[in-house]
Each structure stands twice: as structure tokens, then as C-alpha cells.
N, C-alpha and C positions, 0 to 999 in steps of 0.2 A: 407286350407291345407298348410303345409310347406314342402319343399323338403329337405329330409335328405338322403345324398348319392344317389341323383338322383331319389328318390322315395317319393311319397306323404306320409306324416306321420301326425297322430293326435298328436299335441304337446301341452303340458301344460307349460306355462311360470310361474315358481314358484320362487319368490324372497325369500321364506322361506327355500329353499333347497341350501345347500352349493355346491353340485355337480350336475352333469347332468346324466341322466339315459336313458337306452333303454330297452324295454321289451324283454323278451326271444323270443317271436314270431317274432318281427320286426328285431331282431338281425340276424336272418337267412338270411335276404335280404341285409345285409351290405356287401360292397365289400372290407372292410378293415379287416386285421387279428385281432384276439383277443389276447391280451397280458395279462400276469399276473402282478399284482401289486407287488412292492417290499415289501410293508407292507399292510396288510388287512385294510379295512375301516369299522368301525362299524356304521351302519345306523339306526337311530331311526325312527320307523314308528308310524302311528297314534294310533294304538292299545296299544302303550306303550312298545312294545317289541323292541329288537335290532336284526338286521341281519348282517351277515358278507359278505362284497363284496370284492372279490379278482381278478376280471377280468375286463378289460377295452378295449374299442375300441377307439384307438387314432386318432386324427385329422380327425374326421368325418365332411364332408362338409354339412353345413346348409345354404340353400338359401332362403332368404326372399326378394322378389323383384328381383333385379339384382345382387347386390354384394354377394360374397361368404364369409361365415364365417366358422370357424372351432371350434370343441369342442371335448373333450374326454368324451365318454359315458361309464358309469359303467353299468354292466349287472344287471338288476333287474327284478324279477318275478312280473309283474303287468299286468292287463287286461284292465284298463280304458283308457290308453293312450299308444301310441307307443314310445314317447320320452318325457322326462321331462327336460327342460332347466333351470338350476339353476343359482346361482350367478357366477359360474365360466365361464358362457357364457354371462350373462346379464351385468356384470360389465365391462369386457374389451371392449364391443361394445357400452357402454353408453346407454343401453336400458332404456326407460321410459315407464312404463305400465300405462294405463288408464283403470281401471277395469270397469268403468261405460260405456265408449264408446267402450270397447273391442278392443283397439288399442295398438300396440307396435311401439314405435318410436326409431329408431337407429340413433345415431349421430356419424357416421364414419368419421375419419379424412380425409380431402381432398374431401369429397363427400357431396352432399346436404342431408339434413335430410330425412330419409326414414320413411314413415308411413305404417304400415301393419295393416289391419283391419280383425279381426277374423270373421268367418262366424258362425251363430247360428247352433248348432247341434241339429237336430230334431230326431236323432236316439235314441231310448229308449234301454238302455243297459239291457240285460237279466241277467247280473251278479249282485248279491247282495253282498254288502260289508260285512265284518265280523261284524262291529259295528251295521249295520242295522239288520243283521240276529240275533245278540244277543238281540237287543231290541225287535224284533218280538217274539223270544222264551220266553223272560221275560213276554210278554203279553199273553202267553199261545197259541201262534199260532202253528199249526201243523208243525213239522219239521221231516225230514228224514235224517238219516246218511247212506250214501252210500259208499261202498268199491268197487273201480274200480281196476281191475287187467288186465293188458295188456298181453294176452296169447302169442302174437307174439314176445315178448321180451324174449331173452334167459336168463336163470338164470346166474348171474355173477359168475365167478370163484373166488376162494379164493384170488387170486392175486389182486383183485379189492376191497376187503373188508377192510375198515379202521381198524386199530389196529391189525388185523390178519397178514397182510403182513409186518407190522412194527416189529413184534416179531415172526420170523419164528421158533426160537428154542423152543418157548412155545407150539406151536400147532404141532401136529403130521404130518409127511410128507404124510401119506396116506389119509389125509383129503383133497380130491381133489375137493369137491364141497360143496355147502351150504347144511346143514342138512335138512332132510325132516320134514314136519310139523307133530308133534305128541303131544299127551296129556301127561302132567307130573303131577304126584300126589305129593303133599307136605305134610309133617308131621309137626305139630305145637306142641311145648311144652312150656308151660308158667312156668316161674320160678319166685319165689318171691325174690326181691332184698333185700338189707340191710334194706331199709326203708319199713315198712308195706304198705305204700301207693304207692310204686313203683313196677312195674313188667317189666320184659323183656322177650323176646321170641326168640327162635332159630328155624330157618327154614332150612331144607335140603331136597333135592329131593330123592324120593325113587327109 
């Protein structure tokens, strides 16, 4: 384990990552305030999508051995690790990774070379990654789609709904809360376009 803000953390040293990240769960234990980035950062993930990160925990203390190091951690929703240390931490501290020996060497100025050896993790994670789940479904494994609703959470007011609070003149003033769930019937009319092979349709709620 590595100490991050005086707390044991499961850390991934990732030279393929430009920035460093902290999980949403572990971020609740950090003793530093969360700041907003001046400009959002687009992060590419393994499944090919991109997510936007706009919050950061600055100057978090990372202790490997005796010396203290510091890193800015972007907030990322992940479950496999508490912290990912990317090149913004590996490069300034001259870190050398030995994947076979599972060691990290830090060449800090004015200090002897420090070697940290990782411990094998025998814990079997119960979380299945998206890519593994997709491969299992393609092999016709049985899959369930669950919808979880937290009944203890209050329904947000209209002031917290994106787009709605940005255009107060468009939405009526008496719309004080989220609309209730209800079924809506739609009517479909197909119209032939100019070309005989093209069709268009119009949809409106009844």
C-alpha cells in the first residue's frame, strides 16, 4: 500500500496516463478541498469513450517510504483502484518502473535512490469490467439488467436540473418540481418524400 493523504491506498502506477486520478469513493477521505478546473479535461477510457473531468484535488501528499511527494488528483469514477499515478507524478520524481519485479524506484534530488516493492494482491474483485461483461454477453452468457433507485434521496428541485435553470423564461414559474412518471402515446404519420424511395415521419404526443 501507498499512503495518500495519510491513508492507505491501492495505487496503480500508469505511465500511459498523462494525469493522476482518485476514485470517487477514496476522495471522500481526502483532507484537501476540491477545486474546479479552469478548463475541463477530456479523458479517453479503454472502451473507446471520452469523459469530461472538471474537478481536482490539489497538492495531495503521496508517501512512498520516507519522503513526501505531491500530486494533483482528478476525480474519476473507478472501482479497481483508489488512486492512479500518471506521468504528471512519475516524471517530476524520476520514477523508474520495473513491471517484472513489481518495483518503483524514485531518484529524488539530494536523497538516495528509493525502491518501493509492490505486494501481490490476492483479493479477487467482484466487479466485472465493461469489456469483460460485453465479451461474456457475446458468448451468450446469462445477463441481467438491474435498475437501482435510492428511495432515501429526495427528488431534485428544478433549480438543480441542467438546461431548465439556464432558461427560466422558457419554463413556467409554477413548475416547482420534476414531473411525475406517466405514459405518453405517440402518433406516427408516414409521408412520402420527393423521391419514391425516401420516406419521412412526423411524431407528436397526444
